C-alpha positions as CSV (number, residue, x, y, z in Angstrom):
1,X,2.7,-40.1,-17.1
2,X,0.9,-37.5,-15.1
3,X,1.7,-37.1,-11.4
4,X,-0.7,-35.4,-9.0
5,X,-1.6,-34.9,-5.3
6,X,-4.3,-37.5,-4.7
7,X,-7.1,-37.7,-2.1
8,X,-9.0,-40.3,-0.2
9,X,-12.7,-39.9,-0.8
10,X,-15.2,-41.3,1.6
11,X,-18.7,-40.6,0.5
12,X,-21.8,-41.1,2.5
13,X,-24.5,-43.2,0.9
14,X,-26.8,-41.2,-1.3
15,X,-30.1,-42.8,-2.3
16,X,-31.8,-42.7,-5.7
17,X,-34.6,-40.6,-4.2
18,X,-32.3,-37.8,-2.9
19,X,-34.7,-34.9,-3.5
20,X,-35.6,-33.5,-0.2
21,X,-34.0,-30.7,1.8
22,X,-33.6,-33.0,4.8
23,X,-31.2,-35.1,2.7
24,X,-28.7,-32.3,3.2
25,X,-28.4,-32.7,6.9
26,X,-24.7,-33.4,6.7
27,X,-22.2,-32.6,3.9
28,X,-20.4,-35.0,1.7
29,X,-16.8,-34.3,2.6
30,X,-13.7,-35.7,1.0
31,X,-10.4,-36.0,2.8
32,X,-7.8,-33.6,1.4
33,X,-4.1,-32.8,1.5
34,X,-2.6,-35.7,-0.4
35,X,-0.9,-38.7,1.1
36,X,-0.2,-42.2,0.2
37,X,-3.8,-43.6,0.5
38,X,-5.9,-44.8,-2.4
39,X,-8.1,-42.3,-4.3
40,X,-11.0,-44.5,-4.7
41,X,-13.5,-46.4,-2.6
42,X,-15.0,-49.4,-4.4
43,X,-17.0,-52.5,-4.1
44,X,-18.7,-54.8,-6.5
45,X,-21.6,-52.5,-6.9
46,X,-20.1,-49.0,-6.6
47,X,-17.0,-47.0,-7.2
48,X,-16.0,-43.6,-6.0
49,X,-13.1,-41.6,-7.7
50,X,-11.9,-38.0,-7.6
51,X,-12.6,-36.1,-10.8
52,X,-8.9,-35.2,-11.2
53,X,-7.9,-38.9,-11.3
54,X,-9.8,-39.4,-14.6
55,X,-7.3,-39.7,-17.4
56,X,-9.5,-40.0,-20.5
57,X,-13.2,-40.2,-21.5
58,X,-14.5,-41.5,-24.9
59,X,-17.9,-42.3,-26.3
60,X,-18.4,-45.0,-28.9
61,X,-21.1,-45.4,-31.6
62,X,-23.5,-47.1,-29.2
63,X,-23.3,-44.0,-26.8
64,X,-21.3,-46.0,-24.2
65,X,-18.9,-43.8,-22.2
66,X,-15.5,-45.4,-21.4
67,X,-13.7,-43.8,-18.5
68,X,-10.0,-44.4,-17.9
69,X,-8.7,-43.5,-14.4
70,X,-5.8,-44.0,-12.1
71,X,-6.6,-46.2,-9.1
72,X,-3.8,-45.0,-6.8
73,X,-1.2,-42.3,-6.6
74,X,1.5,-44.8,-7.5
75,X,-0.4,-46.3,-10.5
76,X,1.5,-46.2,-13.8
77,X,-1.4,-47.6,-15.8
78,X,-5.1,-46.7,-16.0
79,X,-8.2,-48.8,-15.2
80,X,-11.3,-48.6,-17.3
81,X,-15.1,-48.6,-16.6
82,X,-18.0,-48.3,-18.9
83,X,-21.4,-46.6,-18.5
84,X,-24.1,-45.5,-20.9
85,X,-23.7,-41.8,-21.7
86,X,-27.4,-41.1,-21.0
87,X,-27.4,-42.8,-17.6
88,X,-29.1,-41.2,-14.7
89,X,-27.0,-38.5,-13.1
90,X,-27.6,-36.9,-9.7
91,X,-25.6,-33.7,-8.9
92,X,-25.4,-32.8,-5.2
93,X,-28.5,-35.0,-4.7
94,X,-30.7,-33.8,-7.5
95,X,-31.4,-35.4,-10.8
96,X,-30.0,-33.7,-13.8
97,X,-31.7,-34.0,-17.2
98,X,-29.7,-31.4,-19.1
99,X,-26.5,-33.0,-20.2
100,X,-24.7,-36.2,-20.9
101,X,-22.7,-38.2,-18.3
102,X,-19.5,-37.2,-20.0
103,X,-20.3,-33.5,-20.0
104,X,-21.4,-33.5,-16.4
105,X,-18.3,-35.3,-15.2
106,X,-16.1,-33.0,-17.2
107,X,-17.7,-30.0,-15.4
108,X,-17.2,-31.5,-11.9
109,X,-14.9,-30.2,-9.3
110,X,-15.2,-32.9,-6.7
111,X,-15.9,-36.6,-6.7
112,X,-18.0,-39.1,-8.7
113,X,-19.7,-42.3,-7.4
114,X,-20.7,-44.9,-9.9
115,X,-23.4,-47.4,-8.8
116,X,-24.7,-50.6,-10.5
117,X,-28.3,-51.4,-9.8
118,X,-29.4,-53.4,-12.9
119,X,-26.8,-56.0,-13.7
120,X,-28.7,-57.2,-16.7
121,X,-27.0,-54.8,-19.0
122,X,-23.7,-56.6,-19.6
123,X,-22.3,-53.9,-21.8
124,X,-21.7,-51.6,-18.9
125,X,-20.1,-51.8,-15.4
126,X,-22.4,-49.1,-13.8
127,X,-25.7,-47.6,-14.6
128,X,-26.1,-44.6,-12.3
129,X,-23.9,-41.6,-11.4
130,X,-23.9,-39.5,-8.2
131,X,-21.7,-36.4,-8.4
132,X,-20.6,-34.3,-5.5
133,X,-19.3,-31.0,-7.0
134,X,-18.1,-28.0,-5.1
135,X,-17.7,-24.2,-5.4
136,X,-15.7,-22.2,-3.0
137,X,-15.8,-18.9,-1.1
138,X,-12.9,-17.3,0.7
139,X,-14.8,-15.1,3.2
140,X,-14.3,-11.4,3.2
141,X,-17.1,-10.6,5.7
142,X,-20.2,-12.0,7.3
143,X,-23.3,-9.8,8.0
144,X,-25.5,-11.6,10.6
145,X,-28.1,-8.8,10.3
146,X,-28.7,-9.4,6.6
147,X,-27.8,-13.1,6.6
148,X,-25.2,-12.8,3.9
149,X,-21.5,-13.8,3.6
150,X,-19.4,-12.0,1.0
151,X,-16.3,-13.3,-0.8
152,X,-12.8,-11.9,-1.5
153,X,-11.9,-14.9,-3.7
154,X,-13.6,-18.0,-5.2
155,X,-16.4,-18.8,-7.6
156,X,-19.1,-18.1,-5.1
157,X,-19.5,-14.3,-4.5
158,X,-22.4,-14.4,-2.0
159,X,-23.9,-16.9,0.3
160,X,-27.4,-16.1,1.6
161,X,-28.2,-17.8,4.9
162,X,-31.1,-15.6,6.0
163,X,-33.7,-18.1,7.4
164,X,-36.5,-15.7,6.5
165,X,-35.7,-15.6,2.8
166,X,-37.8,-18.3,1.1
167,X,-35.6,-18.4,-2.0
168,X,-32.6,-19.9,-0.2
169,X,-32.0,-22.9,2.1
170,X,-28.5,-22.9,3.5
171,X,-26.8,-25.1,6.0
172,X,-23.3,-24.9,7.5
173,X,-21.2,-27.8,8.8
174,X,-17.7,-28.5,9.9
175,X,-15.5,-31.1,8.3
176,X,-17.0,-33.8,10.5
177,X,-20.6,-32.9,9.6
178,X,-21.4,-31.1,12.8
179,X,-23.8,-28.0,12.4
180,X,-22.2,-24.6,12.9
181,X,-23.5,-21.1,13.5
182,X,-22.6,-18.4,11.0
183,X,-21.3,-16.2,13.8
184,X,-18.3,-18.5,14.0
185,X,-17.2,-17.7,10.4
186,X,-14.4,-15.1,10.1
187,X,-12.4,-13.4,7.4
188,X,-10.2,-15.7,5.2
189,X,-12.2,-18.8,6.2
190,X,-12.8,-21.1,3.3
191,X,-16.3,-22.5,2.7
192,X,-16.9,-25.3,0.2
193,X,-20.4,-25.1,-1.2
194,X,-22.5,-28.0,-2.7
195,X,-25.1,-26.0,-4.5
196,X,-28.3,-26.9,-6.4
197,X,-30.3,-24.3,-8.2
198,X,-34.1,-24.9,-8.8
199,X,-37.2,-23.3,-7.3
200,X,-34.9,-22.5,-4.4
201,X,-31.1,-22.3,-4.1
202,X,-30.1,-25.1,-1.8
203,X,-26.5,-24.7,-0.4
204,X,-24.7,-27.2,1.8
205,X,-21.7,-25.3,3.2
206,X,-18.6,-26.9,4.7
207,X,-16.2,-24.8,6.7
208,X,-12.8,-26.2,5.6
209,X,-10.2,-24.4,7.7
210,X,-7.2,-26.1,6.1
211,X,-4.2,-23.9,5.9
212,X,-0.5,-24.4,5.1
213,X,2.1,-21.9,6.4
214,X,5.5,-21.9,4.7
215,X,7.4,-21.1,1.6
216,X,7.2,-22.4,-2.0
217,X,10.5,-24.1,-2.5
218,X,9.9,-25.9,-5.8
219,X,7.7,-25.4,-8.8
220,X,7.0,-27.9,-11.5
221,X,4.4,-28.4,-14.2
222,X,2.3,-31.5,-14.5
223,X,2.0,-32.2,-18.2
224,X,-1.7,-33.0,-17.9
225,X,-3.9,-35.7,-19.5
226,X,-6.4,-35.7,-22.3
227,X,-9.2,-34.5,-20.0
228,X,-7.1,-32.6,-17.4
229,X,-5.1,-29.6,-18.5
230,X,-1.5,-29.1,-17.6
231,X,-1.2,-27.8,-14.0
232,X,1.5,-26.1,-12.0
233,X,2.4,-27.9,-8.8
234,X,4.0,-26.1,-5.9
235,X,6.0,-27.7,-3.1
236,X,5.4,-26.2,0.4
237,X,7.0,-27.9,3.4
238,X,7.9,-31.0,1.4
239,X,4.3,-31.5,0.1
240,X,2.9,-30.8,-3.3
241,X,-0.1,-28.6,-3.9
242,X,-2.1,-27.5,-6.9
243,X,-4.2,-24.3,-7.2
244,X,-8.0,-24.2,-7.4
245,X,-8.9,-23.4,-11.1
246,X,-10.9,-20.4,-10.1
247,X,-8.0,-18.8,-8.2
248,X,-5.6,-17.1,-10.5
249,X,-2.9,-15.3,-8.6
250,X,0.5,-14.7,-10.0
251,X,1.9,-14.1,-6.5
252,X,1.9,-17.8,-6.0
253,X,5.3,-18.4,-7.3
254,X,8.7,-19.8,-6.3
255,X,9.8,-18.1,-3.1
256,X,6.4,-16.9,-2.1
257,X,6.0,-17.2,1.7
258,X,3.0,-16.9,3.9
259,X,-0.3,-18.7,4.6
260,X,-1.9,-20.8,1.9
261,X,-5.6,-21.6,2.4
262,X,-6.8,-24.9,0.9
263,X,-10.2,-25.8,-0.6
264,X,-12.0,-29.0,0.2
265,X,-10.0,-30.9,-2.5
266,X,-6.7,-29.8,-0.9
267,X,-5.9,-27.2,-3.6
268,X,-4.8,-23.6,-2.9
269,X,-7.7,-21.2,-3.0
270,X,-6.1,-18.2,-1.4
271,X,-2.7,-16.9,-0.5
272,X,-2.0,-14.3,2.3
273,X,1.5,-13.0,2.3
274,X,2.7,-11.0,5.3
275,X,3.4,-7.4,4.4
276,X,7.1,-7.0,4.0
277,X,8.7,-3.7,3.1
278,X,11.0,-4.3,0.2
279,X,14.6,-3.2,0.6
280,X,14.2,-0.1,-1.6
281,X,17.3,1.9,-2.6
282,X,17.8,5.0,-4.7
283,X,21.1,4.8,-6.5
284,X,23.0,8.1,-6.2
285,X,26.4,7.0,-7.7
286,X,28.0,3.9,-9.1
287,X,31.5,3.2,-10.3
288,X,34.2,0.5,-10.8
289,X,36.7,0.0,-8.0
290,X,39.4,-2.4,-7.0
291,X,42.9,-2.9,-8.2
292,X,43.5,-6.6,-9.1
293,X,39.8,-7.7,-8.8
294,X,37.5,-5.1,-10.3
295,X,34.0,-4.8,-9.0
296,X,31.2,-2.3,-9.0
297,X,30.5,-0.1,-6.0
298,X,27.1,1.6,-5.5
299,X,26.1,4.5,-3.3
300,X,22.4,4.5,-2.3
301,X,19.8,6.1,-0.1
302,X,18.3,3.0,1.5
303,X,14.8,2.2,2.7
304,X,15.8,3.0,6.3
305,X,17.0,6.5,5.5
306,X,20.8,5.9,5.3
307,X,23.1,7.0,2.6
308,X,25.6,4.1,2.3
309,X,28.2,2.7,-0.1
310,X,27.9,-1.0,-1.0
311,X,30.2,-3.4,-2.8
312,X,28.6,-5.8,-5.2
313,X,29.1,-9.5,-5.2
314,X,31.0,-11.1,-8.0
315,X,27.7,-12.3,-9.5
316,X,24.5,-10.2,-9.1
317,X,21.1,-11.5,-10.0
318,X,19.1,-8.8,-11.7
319,X,15.4,-8.5,-12.8
320,X,14.7,-5.8,-15.3
321,X,12.6,-4.8,-18.4
322,X,14.1,-5.8,-21.7
323,X,12.0,-4.5,-24.5
324,X,8.6,-6.1,-24.1
325,X,9.8,-8.8,-21.6
326,X,10.5,-8.7,-17.9
327,X,13.5,-10.8,-17.1
328,X,13.9,-12.2,-13.6
329,X,17.0,-13.3,-11.8
330,X,19.4,-13.1,-14.6
331,X,23.0,-13.6,-13.4
332,X,25.3,-10.7,-14.3
333,X,29.0,-10.3,-13.6
334,X,29.6,-7.4,-11.3
335,X,31.5,-5.3,-13.8
336,X,28.8,-5.7,-16.4
337,X,26.4,-3.6,-14.3
338,X,28.2,-0.6,-15.8
339,X,27.6,-1.8,-19.3
340,X,25.8,0.9,-21.3
341,X,22.5,0.3,-23.1
342,X,21.3,-2.5,-20.8
343,X,18.0,-2.5,-18.8
344,X,20.1,-3.2,-15.7
345,X,22.8,-0.6,-16.5
346,X,23.8,1.7,-13.6
347,X,25.2,4.3,-15.9
348,X,23.5,7.0,-18.0
349,X,26.6,7.4,-20.1
350,X,30.4,6.8,-19.7
351,X,30.7,9.3,-16.9
352,X,27.3,9.8,-15.3
353,X,25.4,7.5,-13.0
354,X,21.8,6.7,-13.8
355,X,20.0,7.8,-10.7
356,X,17.2,5.4,-10.2
357,X,15.1,3.4,-7.7
358,X,15.8,-0.3,-7.2
359,X,15.1,-3.1,-4.7
360,X,18.3,-4.7,-3.5
361,X,19.4,-7.7,-1.6
362,X,22.5,-8.5,0.3
363,X,24.5,-11.7,0.9
364,X,25.9,-12.7,4.2
365,X,28.9,-10.5,3.6
366,X,26.8,-7.4,3.2
367,X,27.5,-7.2,-0.6
368,X,24.7,-6.6,-3.1
369,X,23.8,-9.9,-4.8
370,X,20.4,-9.0,-6.1
371,X,19.1,-5.9,-7.9
372,X,15.4,-5.6,-9.0
373,X,14.6,-2.7,-11.4
374,X,11.0,-1.5,-11.8
375,X,8.9,-3.4,-14.3
376,X,7.9,-0.7,-16.7
377,X,5.5,-3.1,-18.3
378,X,3.3,-3.1,-15.2
379,X,2.8,0.7,-14.9
380,X,-0.7,1.5,-13.9
381,X,-1.4,-1.9,-12.5
382,X,-2.3,-2.2,-8.8
383,X,-1.4,-5.3,-6.7
384,X,1.3,-6.3,-9.2
385,X,3.5,-9.3,-8.6
386,X,6.5,-7.3,-9.8
387,X,8.3,-4.2,-8.4
388,X,6.4,-1.7,-10.5
389,X,5.6,1.9,-10.8
390,X,1.9,2.6,-10.5
391,X,1.6,6.3,-11.3
392,X,3.9,9.3,-11.9
393,X,3.5,13.0,-12.6
394,X,5.6,16.2,-12.7
395,X,3.3,17.7,-10.1
396,X,1.4,16.0,-7.3
397,X,-0.5,17.1,-4.2
398,X,-1.7,15.2,-1.1
399,X,-4.6,15.2,1.2
400,X,-3.5,14.6,4.8
401,X,-7.0,13.9,6.2
402,X,-7.7,11.3,3.6
403,X,-4.1,10.0,3.5
404,X,-3.8,10.1,-0.2
405,X,-1.7,11.6,-3.0
406,X,-3.3,12.8,-6.3
407,X,-0.8,11.6,-8.9
408,X,-1.7,12.1,-12.6
409,X,-5.4,12.4,-11.6
410,X,-5.4,9.2,-9.6
411,X,-5.8,8.7,-5.9
412,X,-2.9,6.8,-4.3
413,X,-3.2,6.2,-0.6
414,X,-0.6,5.9,2.1
415,X,-0.4,4.6,5.6
416,X,2.1,4.4,8.4
417,X,4.1,1.7,6.6
418,X,4.4,3.7,3.4
419,X,8.0,5.0,2.7
420,X,8.2,8.5,1.3
421,X,11.7,8.9,-0.2
422,X,13.1,12.3,-1.3
423,X,15.7,11.7,-3.9
424,X,16.1,14.9,-6.0
425,X,19.0,13.7,-8.2
426,X,21.3,16.4,-6.9
427,X,24.9,16.1,-5.9
428,X,24.3,17.0,-2.2
429,X,23.8,13.9,-0.1
430,X,21.9,15.9,2.5
431,X,19.1,16.2,0.0
432,X,18.5,12.4,0.0
433,X,16.3,11.4,2.9
434,X,13.1,9.8,4.0
435,X,10.1,12.0,4.9
436,X,8.2,10.7,7.9
437,X,4.5,10.7,7.7
438,X,4.4,12.8,10.9
439,X,6.2,15.6,9.0
440,X,3.4,16.0,6.5
441,X,1.3,19.2,7.0
442,X,-2.0,20.5,5.7
443,X,-2.2,22.8,2.7
444,X,1.3,22.0,1.5
445,X,2.3,23.4,-1.8
446,X,2.6,21.0,-4.8
447,X,5.4,18.5,-4.9
448,X,7.3,17.9,-8.1
449,X,8.2,14.7,-9.9
450,X,6.3,12.3,-7.7
451,X,5.9,8.5,-8.4
452,X,4.0,5.7,-6.5
453,X,5.4,2.2,-6.4
454,X,4.0,-1.2,-5.4
455,X,0.4,-0.1,-4.9
456,X,-1.7,-2.9,-3.5
457,X,-5.3,-3.9,-4.1
458,X,-6.4,-1.3,-1.6
459,X,-4.5,1.4,-3.6
460,X,-2.0,1.9,-0.7
461,X,1.5,2.6,-2.0
462,X,4.5,0.8,-0.5
463,X,6.7,3.7,-1.6
464,X,6.3,7.3,-2.8
465,X,9.3,8.6,-4.6
466,X,9.8,12.4,-4.8
467,X,12.6,13.4,-7.2
468,X,12.7,17.0,-5.9
469,X,13.3,18.9,-2.7
470,X,9.9,19.2,-1.0
471,X,8.6,22.0,1.1
472,X,6.9,20.7,4.2
473,X,5.6,24.1,5.3
474,X,1.9,24.5,5.6
475,X,0.3,27.5,3.9
476,X,-1.5,28.0,7.2
477,X,1.7,27.9,9.3
478,X,2.3,31.0,11.4
479,X,4.8,33.7,10.7
480,X,7.9,33.6,12.9
481,X,9.2,36.8,14.8
482,X,12.9,36.4,15.5
483,X,14.1,36.8,19.1
484,X,17.7,35.8,18.7
485,X,20.1,33.7,16.6
486,X,23.0,31.4,17.6
487,X,25.3,28.7,16.4
488,X,24.9,25.0,17.5
489,X,25.7,21.4,16.5
490,X,22.9,19.3,15.1
491,X,22.4,15.6,15.8
492,X,25.0,14.6,13.2
493,X,27.6,16.9,14.8
494,X,27.5,19.5,12.0
495,X,27.7,23.2,13.0
496,X,24.5,24.9,12.0
497,X,22.6,28.1,12.8
498,X,19.6,28.3,15.1
499,X,16.9,30.9,15.4
500,X,14.9,31.5,18.6
501,X,11.6,32.9,17.5
502,X,7.9,33.4,18.3
503,X,5.6,31.3,16.2
504,X,2.1,30.0,16.7
505,X,1.9,32.0,20.0
506,X,4.9,30.3,21.6
507,X,8.7,30.5,21.7
508,X,10.3,28.0,19.3
509,X,13.8,27.0,18.2
510,X,14.3,26.8,14.4
511,X,17.3,24.8,13.5
512,X,18.8,25.5,10.1
513,X,20.0,22.8,7.7
514,X,23.6,22.6,6.6
515,X,23.0,25.1,3.8
516,X,20.9,27.6,5.6
517,X,22.3,31.0,6.6
518,X,20.6,33.4,9.0
519,X,23.3,36.1,8.8
520,X,21.0,38.7,7.3
521,X,18.3,38.2,10.0
522,X,17.9,40.5,13.0
523,X,15.8,40.6,16.1
524,X,12.3,41.6,15.3
525,X,12.4,40.4,11.7
526,X,9.2,38.6,10.5
527,X,9.9,35.6,8.4
528,X,8.1,32.6,7.0
529,X,10.4,29.5,7.4
530,X,10.4,26.5,5.0
531,X,11.1,23.1,6.5
532,X,12.7,20.0,5.1
533,X,11.8,16.4,5.9
534,X,14.0,16.6,9.1
535,X,12.0,19.6,10.3
536,X,15.1,21.8,9.6
537,X,14.8,25.3,8.1
538,X,16.0,25.0,4.5
539,X,15.0,28.6,3.6
540,X,12.7,31.5,4.5
541,X,10.9,34.5,3.1
542,X,11.3,37.9,4.8
543,X,8.0,39.7,5.3
544,X,9.3,42.6,7.3
545,X,12.8,43.5,8.5
546,X,13.9,46.0,11.3
547,X,16.2,48.5,9.6
548,X,19.5,49.4,11.3
549,X,22.4,51.7,10.4
550,X,26.0,50.9,9.6
551,X,26.7,50.6,13.4
552,X,23.9,48.1,13.8
553,X,21.7,50.6,15.6
554,X,17.9,50.5,15.1
555,X,16.8,53.4,13.0
556,X,13.1,53.2,13.7
557,X,12.2,52.2,10.2
558,X,10.9,48.9,8.7
559,X,11.8,47.4,5.4
560,X,9.1,45.4,3.6
561,X,9.8,42.2,1.8
562,X,9.4,41.8,-1.9
563,X,5.8,41.3,-3.1
564,X,4.2,44.2,-1.2
565,X,2.1,46.5,-3.3
566,X,0.2,49.4,-1.7
567,X,0.8,48.0,1.7
568,X,-0.6,44.5,0.8
569,X,1.2,41.2,-0.1
570,X,-0.9,38.2,-1.2
571,X,0.7,34.8,-1.6
572,X,-1.6,31.7,-1.8
573,X,-4.3,31.9,0.8
574,X,-2.2,34.3,2.9
575,X,-2.8,38.1,2.8
576,X,-0.3,40.4,4.6
577,X,-1.2,44.0,5.4
578,X,1.3,46.5,6.7
579,X,0.3,50.1,7.6
580,X,0.5,52.7,10.3
581,X,-2.1,52.4,13.1
582,X,-4.3,55.6,13.0
583,X,-7.0,54.6,15.5
584,X,-7.6,52.2,18.3
585,X,-10.9,51.5,20.1
586,X,-11.2,48.5,22.2
587,X,-10.2,45.5,20.1
588,X,-10.6,47.4,16.8
589,X,-7.6,49.0,15.1
590,X,-7.8,51.3,12.2
591,X,-5.0,51.6,9.6
592,X,-3.7,54.5,7.5
593,X,-4.5,52.6,4.3
594,X,-8.2,52.7,5.2
595,X,-8.6,49.1,6.5
596,X,-9.7,48.2,10.0
597,X,-9.6,44.9,11.9
598,X,-11.2,43.5,15.0
599,X,-8.7,41.5,17.0
600,X,-10.6,38.5,18.4
601,X,-9.5,36.2,21.3
602,X,-8.0,33.5,19.0
603,X,-5.6,36.0,17.2
604,X,-1.9,35.7,18.1
605,X,-0.4,39.1,19.1
606,X,3.3,39.8,18.9
607,X,5.2,43.1,19.5
608,X,8.6,44.5,18.7
609,X,9.4,46.9,21.5
610,X,12.6,48.9,21.1
611,X,12.9,49.6,24.8
612,X,10.8,49.7,28.0
613,X,10.6,48.4,31.5
614,X,10.3,44.6,31.6
615,X,11.2,44.1,28.0
616,X,13.9,41.4,28.3
617,X,13.6,40.8,24.5
618,X,12.7,43.3,21.9
619,X,10.5,40.7,20.3
620,X,7.8,39.5,22.7
621,X,4.3,38.1,23.1
622,X,2.8,41.0,25.1
623,X,0.9,40.1,28.2
624,X,-1.3,43.1,27.6
625,X,-2.2,41.9,24.1
626,X,-3.5,44.8,21.9
627,X,-3.3,47.1,24.9
628,X,0.5,47.2,24.6
629,X,0.1,50.8,23.2
630,X,-2.5,53.6,23.1
631,X,-3.2,56.7,20.9
632,X,-4.4,60.1,22.1
633,X,-5.0,62.2,19.0
634,X,-1.7,62.1,17.1
635,X,0.4,61.1,20.1
636,X,1.3,57.4,20.7
637,X,2.2,55.9,24.1
638,X,3.6,52.6,25.2
639,X,2.1,50.6,28.1
640,X,4.1,52.7,30.6
641,X,2.7,56.0,29.2
642,X,6.0,56.9,27.6
643,X,5.6,58.7,24.3
644,X,6.8,56.7,21.3
645,X,7.0,56.9,17.6
646,X,3.8,56.2,15.6
647,X,2.9,52.5,15.8
648,X,2.9,50.2,12.7
649,X,1.1,46.9,12.5
650,X,1.5,43.8,10.3
651,X,-1.7,41.7,9.9
652,X,-1.7,38.2,8.5
653,X,-5.0,36.8,7.2
654,X,-5.3,33.1,6.1
655,X,-8.3,32.1,4.2
656,X,-9.9,35.5,5.1
657,X,-9.4,34.9,8.9
658,X,-7.0,37.0,11.0
659,X,-4.2,34.8,12.4
660,X,-1.5,37.2,13.7
661,X,-1.1,40.9,14.4
662,X,2.4,42.3,15.0
663,X,2.8,45.8,16.5
664,X,6.1,47.7,16.1
665,X,6.9,50.2,18.9
666,X,10.0,52.4,18.4
667,X,11.4,55.0,20.8
668,X,10.5,58.6,20.1
669,X,13.0,60.2,17.7
């Protein structure tokens, strides 16, 4: 016997001549939400029942329709009524001539009122039918200027309430029948619509505003009836709810938690789950441990940026792809997680861990009791109900202004809640870390082996996985001129090297990562540092280096880094020019290689000064700018009119604009 959530239906009297717009002054509104009350309102001359309480309908050879229905929620047997299948039917107040009573009732989502006016026909119980049927809109937005409401869910996409549009007559009421202004309607409001389409579209709208907040704790299937298909029933807060037939959302499932919006019949029409960041983890290593009781131990980079070792519980519930099926919450003994050839296996082979992304859960003892592996069957699908990869590619780029990655030709967006996880599958734990959004820079070089997971309907990724070591150095970032180097302890207490340098026209401290070595760098060297996700220097390119002899004394010569050809080095949008200065006139400098540059006010100027009054460091931002030296014929002078060796200059252009000029001033030799 079918069981269902039932509703009291109280219907206002509708007359036979219900054909004027004024008849829609107030909506016909059923009570909703279930309960122990009767589903029908009846008297000797009329009967009102909910469409979903009808069990069966059949038509005999005399075209008489027999309707069997349940009178109450507790009823175990049906009651029957008879009506001619060609009886008069009024839908939402208007006579319908297009279909039989059976067909019109079958298409109803709402309530049916049967009325007896002519008692002379003793073969039937009723001779007229008044149907109140509803469509629904879950509001996305309301535009008061154009007089339109747009939907995010439901089987009404647009409601036109513009009073100046002669094709539409639209009214809005609350549940008690009080008129409302459209300015009171907001996003996620549910509107039930009694609509009639003729010369004009007449819509009587009811603002429902019934919500249930909680968690689905039980799911069962109603086996259905001959005229009602089988329906899933969800228990929330101890009450049972069905889903509106026009709302198909796989996220309404056991354990789903959030706000459930109900339609006028008390069914779920929309579900809004709070955004929760899953507990992502990238498995770095897994092995069996323990002496008497064996269990699996897992080392992971977690969603909050920690590399931690976890024990697994004796039983772990796993969800994984098995061939063409995605299996959920399968219970696995801890040791079987290391079984080869399984979709949930943590091992690549007998000795190698399968480095992979998972979502994990912990029990009250802090042990892993749940592992969810990506659903590979959902690849390329946004707003998936499963933990799923959306896009992946060997090379990806990002646009910081638009906050999006381009992965395999597809735009995948990110926001402040998106996790960017660097997991390069190396053996060095320091390589596993989260990359903060604030660390992203413009014009970055391509990233390798990038995947996007859990992309929602707005194409925003919950997680971006980068299985390589990324470079967070902008191509537009300034060169660094080294002032000094030292040794310090970083935030983790590790001893690392530090450079003090001039970059972007200011003095900065460049902290090396645990693998960086600055031993070969000297004061005055020009480098381009590369940064990791912690803003540590993970490496550098040498552009120019101050040459010194075996005693460490400056020789007055400069070594060029690899890549220079005929005094020019081009990499990406950067162009470096190194040459002797042969002429200086105002802000213009002429170089021996035939090029000349005008040094404008926004150009950063640095200088290496081997000696001189006031030069506390050999590498400085000169207060005199380009007037730090002068030329008289073939003789070069510093700012104090001391004769010096010929001056050389390094000029960096980015995207054809001069960004920095470095002058090298050596003592006369």
